[in-house]
Structure formats: C-alpha cells, structure tokens
C-alpha positions in Angstrom: 0.0 0.0 0.0 2.7 2.4 1.0 4.7 1.6 -2.1 1.7 2.2 -4.4 1.2 5.6 -2.7 4.9 6.5 -3.1 4.6 5.6 -6.8 1.5 7.7 -7.2 3.2 10.7 -5.6 6.3 10.4 -7.8 4.4 12.5 -10.3 5.2 16.2 -10.0 1.8 17.1 -11.4 0.0 15.0 -8.7 2.2 16.4 -6.0 1.5 20.0 -7.0 -2.2 19.4 -7.4 -2.4 17.6 -4.0 -0.4 20.4 -2.3 -2.4 23.2 -3.9 -5.8 21.6 -3.3 -4.9 20.7 0.2 -3.5 24.1 0.9 -6.5 25.9 -0.6 -8.9 23.5 1.1 -7.3 24.2 4.5 -7.5 27.9 3.9 -11.2 27.7 3.0 -11.9 25.6 6.1 -10.2 28.3 8.3 -12.1 31.1 6.5 -15.4 29.1 7.0 -14.7 28.8 10.7 -13.7 32.4 11.1 -16.8 33.7 9.2 -19.1 31.4 11.1 -17.6 32.6 14.4 -18.0 36.2 13.4 -21.6 35.8 12.2 -22.5 33.9 15.3 -21.0 36.6 17.4 -22.8 39.3 15.5 -26.2 37.5 15.7 -25.8 36.9 19.5 -24.6 40.4 20.0 -27.8 41.8 18.4 -30.0 39.3 20.4 -28.2 40.2 23.6 -28.6 43.9 22.9 -32.4 43.4 22.3 -32.6 41.4 25.5 -30.8 44.1 27.5 -33.1 46.8 26.2 -36.2 44.8 27.3 -34.6 44.0 30.6 -34.0 47.7 31.3 -37.5 48.6 30.2 -38.9 45.9 32.5 -36.7 47.1 35.4 -37.8 50.7 34.9 -41.5 49.7 35.0 -40.9 47.6 38.1 -39.1 50.4 39.8 -42.0 52.8 39.1 -44.6 50.2 40.3 -46.2 50.0 36.9 -47.6 46.6 35.8 -45.3 45.3 33.1 -47.9 43.1 31.3 -50.2 46.1 30.9 -47.7 48.2 29.0 -45.8 45.4 27.3 -48.2 42.9 25.7 -45.4 40.6 24.5 -45.1 39.4 28.1 -48.8 38.4 28.5 -49.3 36.5 25.2 -48.8 32.7 25.0 -46.7 31.0 22.4 -43.6 32.4 20.7 -43.5 35.4 23.1 -41.3 36.9 25.8 -40.9 36.1 29.5 -39.5 37.6 32.7 -39.1 36.4 36.3 -38.2 38.3 39.4 -36.5 36.7 42.4 -35.7 38.0 45.9 -32.4 37.6 47.6 -33.4 34.2 48.9 -34.2 32.9 45.5 -38.0 32.9 45.8 -40.0 34.0 42.8 -41.7 37.3 43.4 -43.3 37.8 40.0 -43.3 36.4 36.5 -44.9 37.3 33.2 -48.3 36.1 32.3 -46.8 34.3 29.3 -44.9 32.0 31.8 -48.0 30.6 33.2 -47.2 28.8 36.4 -43.6 28.0 35.5 -40.8 30.5 36.2 -37.7 30.9 34.1 -34.7 28.9 34.9 -32.3 30.7 37.3 -29.0 31.8 35.9 -25.9 29.6 36.6 -24.6 32.3 39.0 -25.6 35.6 40.4 -24.6 38.4 38.1 -22.3 41.1 39.4 -22.4 44.7 38.1 -22.6 43.5 34.5 -25.6 41.6 33.0 -25.3 37.8 32.6 -26.5 36.1 29.4 -27.3 32.4 29.1 -29.3 29.9 27.1 -32.3 28.1 28.5 -35.6 26.2 27.7 -38.6 28.6 27.9 -41.8 27.7 29.8 -43.5 26.9 26.5 -40.8 24.4 25.6 -38.9 26.4 23.0 -35.3 27.3 23.2 -34.5 30.8 24.4 -32.0 33.4 25.4 -32.1 35.2 28.7 -30.3 38.0 30.5 -30.1 38.3 34.3 -29.2 41.5 36.1 -29.6 42.9 39.6 -32.4 45.4 40.1 -33.1 48.2 42.4 -36.8 48.1 43.3 -37.2 51.8 43.8 -39.7 53.6 46.1 -42.8 52.3 44.3 -41.5 48.8 43.7 -41.3 45.6 45.8 -38.4 46.1 48.2 -37.6 42.4 48.1 -36.8 42.3 44.4 -33.1 41.5 43.8 -32.8 39.6 40.5 -34.6 40.2 37.1 -34.4 37.7 34.3 -35.8 38.5 30.9 -35.9 35.8 28.1 -37.0 35.7 24.5 -37.4 32.9 22.0 -34.4 32.3 19.8 -36.0 30.1 17.2 -35.8 32.8 14.4 -32.1 33.3 15.3 -31.4 29.6 15.2 -33.1 29.3 11.8 -31.1 32.2 10.5 -27.9 30.8 11.9 -28.6 27.4 10.2 -29.2 29.1 6.9 -26.1 31.1 7.2 -24.1 27.9 8.0 -25.6 26.1 5.1 -24.9 29.0 2.8 -21.3 29.2 4.0 -20.9 25.5 3.6 -22.2 25.5 0.0 -20.1 28.5 -0.9 -17.0 26.8 0.7 -17.7 23.6 -1.2 -18.1 25.5 -4.5 -15.0 27.5 -3.7 -13.1 24.3 -3.0 -14.3 22.7 -6.2 -13.3 25.8 -8.1 -9.9 25.9 -6.4 -9.3 22.3 -7.3 -10.2 22.9 -10.9 -8.1 26.0 -11.0 -5.2 24.1 -9.4 -5.4 21.4 -12.0 -5.5 23.9 -14.9 -2.7 26.0 -13.5 -0.5 23.0 -12.8 -1.1 21.6 -16.3 -0.4 24.9 -17.9 2.7 25.5 -15.7 4.1 22.0 -16.6 3.7 22.5 -20.4 7.1 24.1 -20.9 8.7 21.2 -19.0 6.8 18.6 -21.0 7.8 20.4 -24.3 11.4 20.4 -23.1 11.2 16.7 -22.4 9.8 16.1 -25.9 12.6 18.1 -27.4 15.1 16.1 -25.4 13.5 12.9 -26.6 13.7 14.0 -30.2 17.4 14.3 -30.1 19.2 11.7 -32.1 22.9 10.9 -32.5 22.3 10.7 -36.3 21.3 14.4 -36.5 22.9 17.6 -35.5 22.4 18.9 -31.9 19.5 21.3 -31.6 19.9 23.8 -28.7 17.3 23.4 -26.0 17.8 26.8 -24.5 15.8 29.5 -26.3 13.8 32.6 -25.5 10.5 30.6 -25.1 11.6 28.8 -22.0 10.7 30.1 -18.6 13.5 31.5 -16.5 13.2 28.6 -14.1 13.9 26.0 -16.8 16.7 28.0 -18.4 19.5 26.6 -16.1 18.2 23.1 -16.7 18.2 23.6 -20.5 21.7 25.2 -20.4 23.0 22.2 -18.3 21.4 19.7 -20.8 22.8 21.6 -23.7 26.3 21.4 -22.2 25.9 17.7 -21.3 24.5 16.8 -24.7 27.2 18.9 -26.4 29.9 16.9 -24.6 28.1 13.7 -25.6 27.8 14.8 -29.3 31.5 15.7 -29.2 32.4 12.3 -27.8 30.3 10.6 -30.5 31.9 12.7 -33.2 35.4 11.9 -31.9 34.6 8.2 -32.0 33.3 8.4 -35.5 36.2 10.6 -36.7 38.6 8.1 -35.0 37.0 5.2 -36.8 37.0 7.1 -40.1 40.6 8.2 -39.7 41.8 4.7 -38.7 40.0 3.2 -41.8 41.5 6.0 -44.0 45.0 5.8 -42.7 45.4 2.0 -42.5 43.9 1.2 -45.9 47.1 1.9 -47.9 49.6 0.2 -45.5 47.4 -2.9 -45.3 47.2 -3.0 -49.1 51.0 -2.7 -49.2 51.4 -5.5 -46.7 49.1 -7.8 -48.7 50.8 -7.1 -51.9 54.3 -7.7 -50.3 53.0 -10.9 -48.7 51.6 -12.2 -52.1 55.0 -11.4 -53.7 56.9 -13.2 -50.9 54.6 -16.3 -51.3 55.5 -16.7 -54.9 58.9 -17.9 -53.8 62.0 -18.6 -55.8 63.8 -15.4 -55.0 65.1 -14.8 -51.5 65.9 -11.2 -52.3 62.4 -10.5 -53.4 61.1 -12.1 -50.2 63.4 -9.9 -48.1 62.3 -6.8 -50.0 58.7 -7.7 -49.4 59.3 -8.1 -45.7 61.1 -4.8 -45.6 58.1 -3.1 -47.3 55.7 -4.8 -44.9 57.8 -3.7 -41.9 57.8 -0.1 -43.1 54.0 -0.2 -43.6 53.6 -1.6 -40.1 55.7 1.2 -38.7 53.5 3.8 -40.5 50.4 2.1 -39.2 51.8 2.2 -35.6 52.7 5.9 -36.0 49.2 6.7 -37.3 47.4 4.8 -34.6 49.6 6.3 -31.9 48.9 9.8 -33.2 45.1 9.1 -33.5 45.0 7.8 -29.9 46.9 10.8 -28.6 44.6 13.2 -30.5 41.5 11.4 -29.1 42.9 11.4 -25.6 43.7 15.1 -25.5 40.5 16.2 -27.3 38.4 14.3 -24.8 40.1 16.0 -21.9 41.4 12.7 -20.4 44.9 14.2 -20.1 45.2 17.3 -17.9 48.3 19.6 -18.2 50.7 19.6 -15.3 52.5 23.0 -15.2 56.0 23.2 -14.0 58.9 25.7 -14.4 60.9 25.3 -17.7 63.3 27.2 -19.9 62.0 27.5 -23.5 65.4 27.9 -25.0 66.7 24.7 -23.2 63.6 22.8 -24.4 64.3 23.9 -28.0 67.9 22.8 -27.8 66.9 19.4 -26.3 64.4 18.7 -29.1 66.9 19.8 -31.7 69.5 17.3 -30.5 66.8 14.5 -30.3 65.7 15.2 -33.8 69.3 15.3 -35.1 70.1 11.9 -33.6 66.8 10.3 -34.8 66.9 11.6 -38.5 69.4 11.9 -41.2 67.8 14.9 -42.9 69.9 17.3 -44.8 68.3 20.4 -43.3 70.1 22.2 -40.5 68.4 23.6 -37.4 69.8 26.8 -36.0 68.7 28.4 -32.8 68.2 32.1 -32.4 66.4 34.7 -30.2 66.5 34.9 -26.5 69.2 32.8 -24.7 66.8 32.0 -21.8 63.1 32.4 -21.0 61.6 30.7 -18.0 57.9 30.1 -17.9 55.4 27.6 -16.4 53.8 25.0 -18.6 53.4 21.2 -19.0 56.9 20.1 -20.2 55.8 16.8 -21.7 53.0 18.3 -23.8 55.2 21.3 -24.8 58.0 18.9 -25.9 55.6 17.1 -28.1 54.4 20.3 -29.8 57.9 21.5 -30.4 59.0 18.0 -31.6 56.2 18.0 -34.2 56.9 21.5 -35.4 60.6 20.8 -35.8 60.0 17.4 -37.4 57.5 18.9 -39.9 60.0 21.7 -40.7 62.8 19.1 -41.3 60.7 16.8 -43.4 59.3 19.4 -45.7 62.3 21.8 -46.0 64.5 21.3 -49.1 67.7 19.4 -48.6 70.6 21.5 -47.4 68.3 24.4 -46.3 68.5 26.1 -43.0 65.8 26.0 -40.3 65.6 28.7 -37.7 64.1 28.1 -34.3 64.1 30.4 -31.3 62.3 32.4 -28.6 61.0 35.9 -29.6 60.1 38.2 -26.7 57.2 40.6 -27.1 55.2 42.9 -24.8 52.6 40.1 -24.3 55.2 37.4 -23.5 57.5 35.1 -25.4 56.7 33.2 -28.6 58.4 30.0 -29.9 59.1 30.4 -33.7 60.1 27.8 -36.2 60.9 29.0 -39.7 61.7 26.7 -42.6 61.7 27.2 -46.4 58.4 26.1 -48.0 58.6 26.7 -51.7 55.6 24.5 -52.4 53.2 26.2 -50.0 50.8 29.0 -50.9 48.6 31.3 -48.8 45.6 29.1 -49.7 47.3 26.2 -48.0 47.7 27.8 -44.6 44.1 27.1 -43.3 44.6 23.4 -44.0 47.8 23.2 -41.9 46.8 21.2 -38.8 44.0 19.4 -40.7 44.2 15.6 -40.2 46.0 13.6 -42.9 46.4 16.7 -45.1 49.8 16.7 -46.7 51.2 18.8 -49.4 54.0 16.4 -50.2 56.5 17.3 -53.0 57.7 14.4 -55.1 61.1 14.4 -53.4 59.6 14.0 -49.9 59.4 10.5 -48.5 55.9 9.0 -47.8 56.6 8.4 -44.1 54.7 11.4 -42.7 51.4 10.4 -41.1 49.7 13.8 -41.5 48.9 14.0 -37.8 51.8 16.0 -36.4 50.4 19.5 -36.9 46.9 18.3 -35.9 48.3 17.0 -32.7 50.3 20.2 -32.2 47.1 22.3 -32.6 45.2 20.1 -30.1 47.9 20.2 -27.5 48.2 24.0 -27.9 44.5 24.3 -27.1 45.0 22.1 -24.1 47.8 24.4 -22.9 45.7 27.5 -23.7 48.3 28.6 -26.3 48.0 30.0 -29.8 49.5 28.3 -32.8 49.7 30.4 -35.9 51.2 29.8 -39.4 52.1 32.4 -42.0 54.2 32.6 -45.1 57.1 35.1 -45.1 59.2 35.4 -48.3 58.8 31.8 -49.1 59.3 30.6 -45.6 56.7 28.9 -43.4 56.7 30.5 -39.9 55.0 28.7 -37.0 54.4 30.8 -33.9 53.5 29.2 -30.5 52.6 31.4 -27.5 52.4 33.6 -25.7 54.4 32.3 -22.7 54.3 34.6 -19.7 57.5 35.1 -17.8 57.9 33.0 -14.7 57.3 35.3 -11.6 60.4 35.9 -9.6 60.5 34.3 -6.2 
C-alpha cells in the first residue's frame, strides 16, 4: 500500500495538485470557521442587545410600580413570546410574566455582578430561548424584596437564520473548494507544459542528426538553467560521439594503404624462388607496419587530448633549453639534410606542461625538417614581445601557398612534394594544434618570403620568487 502511494506521488503534477488543493482547502476551512464565528458573534450580540433593552424597560417599569404586562403585551401572550421572572435575595419567585403561566424561568448559573449575565435556557413553552439576568433596584414604588430580574425571548428565528447562514457558507465553501481544485489542475497543467515540451525536445534528439539547442527565448527562466546544463551535457556527448566516428574514419582511411602494401608484399613473398624478393617484401611490410603504428599512436593521442582525459601539469621550464633538447633529439633520430639553427633569447623561464610542450615542439621541428628542401637552414628560437615570449620555427616552404595555410593542422592533409618520403602520417600539426589548445596557447602559421613561420605562444614570464 505504501509503495503504491509512493509511486503515485512520484508525479510532479500529482504532488503539486495535492499540495495546492490541500492548501486551498485548508485555507477555505479556516475562512469558513472564522466567518461562522464572526456571524454567530454578530447575531448573538444583536440578540443580547435586544434582551438588555427589554430588561432595562422591565426594570424601569418595576421600579415605578407600573404593571409590566399592561404596557408590554409581549409578556402576556402565549406561544412564541417573551418572558420575565423576578427573584428575591433568597431565590424565591416574586413575579413572573403572564406568558410564563405557572412556570418560572430557569435561574442563571450564577448571580450576576455589576454586568448583565447572558445564558441559554428552555422557555416555559418548551422552546429554546436566550435570557439576560441582572440585579435590580426596586425603587420607592416597587417591591423592596426584588433583587434579580431575568428576561428571556425565544431564539427560534435566530437559530433558523444561523442554520441558513451555516448552510450558505458550507455551500459557498464547497463550491470554492471545487473551483480551487479545478483552478489548481488547470494552473499546474499549464505550468508544466514548458517542462513537457522540453522533455519532448530532449526525446527527439538523435545521434544521427545535429544537436538542436534546448535553451531558447521561449523557455521560462526557471527552466533556463536546466536547459543550459542539458545543452552542455549533450554537447559533450555529441563531441564524444563525433570523436569516436572521426577516429573510426581516420583509422580506416590511414590503415587502408599500409594494409594493401602488406598484402601485396605478402603475395610477392609467397610466390617464392627469389630470397631477395622475399626480403624486400618483408622490408616493405615492416615499413608499412611502422607507418600504421605511427598513425594509430597519433590518433590515440589526439583522441585522448581532445576528450580531456589528459590534464596539463604545469612546471617551471626554460623554452630555449627545451628547443635545444628537441633539436638534439631530432638530429640523432633523423638523417635529414636540413640544418636547425637556434636564435632569439638565450633564456626564457615560464610555467607549462613540459611533456605536452615537448611534443608540440618536436612535431613543429620534425615537420620543418621533413618538408624543407635538402641543405636548407631551419631557424628556431624564442622571440620576446610585450605580451610574452613566442616560440618560432621558420623553414623554407617553396611548395606552400597562402591558400594552403588554413589546412595546416588538418588531419591527414599533406602537401608532399615528389622528393619527400611518404613516411609522414599527416597528424603531427593536428596533434600540435590540439595540444596548444590544451595548454591555452595559440599556434599560428604564416608565409614570409617563401618561408613557413610557425608561432606558438604567448608564454608569460615565470614570476620571480
């Protein structure tokens, strides 16, 4: 039972309707009780004022010795009329109205003090009534024994009016409660429409289509943070899906040629008869495997950094020393004819991730060495400006044009001259651009008098201790 109730209240619409109807119903009950109390008080106040006026008139007549029944006919008629009774100090009845017959009015629950005492009772004719008791002074013409006067009137009309008022209030309250419940349902349904529309738009999103922003001007301000958070989350999800698709496409694109080479070499080796041909086929296959490994490693690194799986770890480093280190590593690893010459500032200390920065510099230098004509000179150095230091790598690029600059850093794009070996994976500059974004650096390319200039920075100076 409790579990079914919990399931029923899981609905926001039901919770809001129950809360609104319950709250409005409670408010109407309180208003009903307050109005009933006020009306009852007003009716009894008018009845008590009427009683007090008659009691004072009766007291004045008694003090003057004038017969009450003679001047006030309502006290001598029988049935739905008025009554009075006079007691002495001992509680004995001294006089009563003709309408009372032989039965006196019921005594008050206690003797009144200076103020009149009002109370309910059953009248001599059997009807319900209202009475007021007050002390009296008999006066020179009255009975000197008189001490207590009670005047009563029938309250049937007041009771009937009170019941009608109660019934009217109850009907009005029920109608108001029904109207409040209907209004609560309408308001809740209208208020939840934007949320339902937002849910429909979220449900219509598909990984096969472009992301449609959920946050727009039609959303209420209360839903704007939710829509913004969903846009951000779905944006990351779409980016991850796009990275996976791009990775799969890139792998298929990059491995197609080496796999074809390996297959062709294997078929040649299987023909047999010539050990030299078999050794050459194995060498071709090994070179193709190396290119595949280089491509896969580059793609994995790009995917890892683009997805934010690797966070930079800043540490103090000298840019000039880092350039010199990468120059020596490249000189030992390659036999290129191009010569790298360092220039610019002799020292510039900054704070950055040394491993990521080394990979960027290595890719820039390797790209310059592989595409520069044989025997040419490559310049690399640290240029200091007002905004900080910039790493610059300059190499001759006679085959490049201004229209090629936007494609530098594009995956697998290579403008390879005939003399260049087909060992470049086309991922070096793409990885350099990605790592530069990770390090919050700018990487620009421009052509200057036939030279390609790559600028990485700016690097702020390391604060002095």
